[in-house]
N, C-alpha and C positions, 0 to 999 in steps of 0.2 A: 503494500499499500503504500503510494505515494502523499496521500492527504494526510495532512497533518490534523485534521481535526476531528477524532473518531467518531462523532455524531453525525459525518458525510460518508464514513465507510459504507459499504455495500452490506446489505443483509445478509448474505452468504458469499463465504470465501472460503479459501484456503490460503495456509503458510505455512512455511517450514520452519519449524521448531526442534533445535538439535536432530537437525536432519531426518526428523520425521515430518510426515505430512497432519496437520491439526486443521480442522473442520471448522469453521465459526458460523453460527447460525443466532440470527437474531429473531426472537420472537415475532409474531406475528401483530402481537396485541401492543406494543411498544415502538414510539419512536427512540427511545434512549437509546444511548450508546452501552449497549450491554449484549452478551453474545453468551448463547451455550457453547459449549466446547466438546469435540469429539473426535477420539483417536482410534482408529479402525473401527469407525461406525460405534464406537460404545462411548457414551456420555461421562465425562471426568469433571465436569462442573460448569460453573461461568462466571465471566469476569466483568465487571463493568466500568466503565472509564470516567474520571472526574477530571474536569479541565478548568483550568484556571488562567486562560490566556497562555499559558506555556505547554510544556510537556505535560503530556496526559500522566494522571495518577493511574494506576490499574488494581481496582480492588478484586479481592479473591472471594466468592461466595462461600460463606460459613466459616471465614476467617476474619481477626482484625490487621490484616496484611493490607499493605499496598508497595506497589513495586512501580520503578517508573520505568520499567520495560515491559514489553508485552511478554517477551518469551520467559520474564523471570517470575511471571505471575502465571504463566502455562506451567511452568517447573514446579512450583509450589502445588496447583492442582494434580501433578503425578504422584505427589508423595502419598505412602502408604498411610490406610490409617492407624497404625502403631507410632507412624513420626512423632504425634505430639507426646506421645509417653516416653518415648524413646529420647526425643529432647530433654526433658525433664531429668531423666535418670541421668544421661550426662551432665547437665547440669548441676545436680545434685554430687556426682562424683567428683567434678571440678571442685564444686565449696568445699569439700571433703578434703581434697588434695591441698587446695590452696590454705586450709586452716591448720595444717598438718605442719609442726615447727622442723620436723626433719628434712621438709621437701628440698629437692634440688631441681633447679631447671639446668638442662644437659644439653649443650651443641656438638653436634660432633661434623668438623667438614671434611670432605673424601677427595680422593683423585679422582673420583667419577662417579655414575652411578650405576653401573654393574660393577658386581666384584669388588669391590671399592675399597680402600685401605684409607684407616684413619691418617688425616694430616695436621688436624687441631683438635683437642677436647676441651673444652672450657663447661666449669660448672660452677653457677649462681646459687645462694642460700636465700631462703625466703624473704630473708631482709635486702637483698640485691648486692648482697658483698659474694665478690669473687673469689669461691674458694680452690678453684682447680682452672689454670688456663695454659697449655702446654704446645707447642709444637711436637708432631712425634714424625718419624724419619719412617716413611712408607715402603722404601726398599720397593717400589713399583713407580710407574709412568704416572704421571700428573697430565690428565686431559685437560687439553685446551679450553673444553667447554666449562669444564671445572674451576681452572684457574680463573676465569671470567667469572663466575658466580662469586668467588670467595676472595679473589685476590691473592692466594698464596700461592710464591712461586718457587720453581726447585732452589734457588740462590737461598731464600729463607728458608729452606728444611737443611740446608746442607750441614748443619752443626745439631741438628736436632738430634735428640737421644731417640733410640728404638723404641719400640710399644713395650716392649720385656721392661725395659728399666724404669718407663712411668707407672709400670703394675703396683709395685707395692705401695706407693703413695695414691695411687688411685683408687687401692683396697681399702683405706684408712680414711679417705674422702667418701668413699660410698656406703662404708660399714654402717649397717642400722639406719639408711637414709632412705627417703620415697625418691626415684628421680624419674623426671619427666622430660622427654626429648623435646626440643625446641624444632621445628619445623621451618622449614624456607619461608620468608616472607611474610612469618609471624612474627619477627624480633628484628630489629635494628641489627647491623651487623657490626660486631665488635671484635677486633683486631689487636693482638698485642704485637706492642711497637718494636 
């Protein structure tokens, strides 16, 4: 659709969302920007567009969710019925972890994505204090894509200790602690100079 005002959209149209065809059908008894949504001829819910002069805000039937992108609203409709309960279980788990005084957030930078070796291991306690931050000699080739992500070069690792040398200190740091691994994109990049 190239028309920016959803109220002007067709009563019936198909749009690909995540490479899957999605059929939108506006009920015959309304001119409002609301559509029933079908995938493979199965009703999955409805979406309504609210406009305030700018981009539309897409409301998902049966939830208090609103999305700036229609595709995101469709993804919300695709969630299984157990999603709300599972989301709350994950949130409760996270609250318990964050309340645990023994919590460590761990970040491991590697030589690549598959069969990778560690090149840096860092751990931060619940108060934000760095309790471990060491480069590791991987004795493996650093993939250029990995260097582009973490910025750790072979020169920086030239004098780094092997993992076996760091293991006794790592064991002491992790003993009796809850460790949560950080994922790329969820934390600022921290490197020791």
